[in-house]
N, C-alpha and C positions, 0 to 999 in steps of 0.2 A: 504494500500500500504506500501511496505517496501523498504528501501534503505540501502545498505551496505556503511558505512562511516568509513574512517580511519582518525586518527589524534586526536580523542577525547579521553581524558584520565582522566578527573576530573569533579567535579560538575560544575565548571565554563563553561567547554565545553558543558556539558549537557544543562545548562541554556541558553547559547548563541544560540544553535540550536533550542531549544524549543521556545524561545522568538521570534526569527526572523521568524519562521514558523507561530506561532500563530498570530503575528502582521500582517501577510500577508494573513490571512483568512483560514489557515489550521486548521482542527478540530481533536481533540483527538490525539494530538501529544505526542509520547512517545519516549524516548531515552534510549536504552539499552547499557550502556557503556561497559559492559563485553563482549558483542558479536558484538559491533559496528553497531547496527541496529537502524535506525530511522524509526518509523512507524507513519502513520497518516490516517485519514478516508476520508477527502475531500480535494481536491486541485489538481492542475496540477503538474504532476511528474517532468516535465522539469523545471518548476518554482521552485520547491522544491530543485532540484539539484543546480540550479543557486544561490539560497539564502544560502544554506549550504556552497557552495564553496566560497561565498562572505565573509564568516566568517573564511576562511582559512583551511577548512577541505576538504578532497578528497572523492568524491562519486565514488564508483566503478561501472563499467558497468555491 
């Protein structure tokens, strides 16, 4: 699954998103800063949006 995320610009942003998703059971989490894409293999997409937005980033619909 992939989500388009805005507001990520550095390694800290990447680590914050990867950590919050992995800590909540998401698998194979990858953050592509250049394209603003967060991908993962397992997990609820609406929960992923909620977790990412809790870190201050915007998930596009």
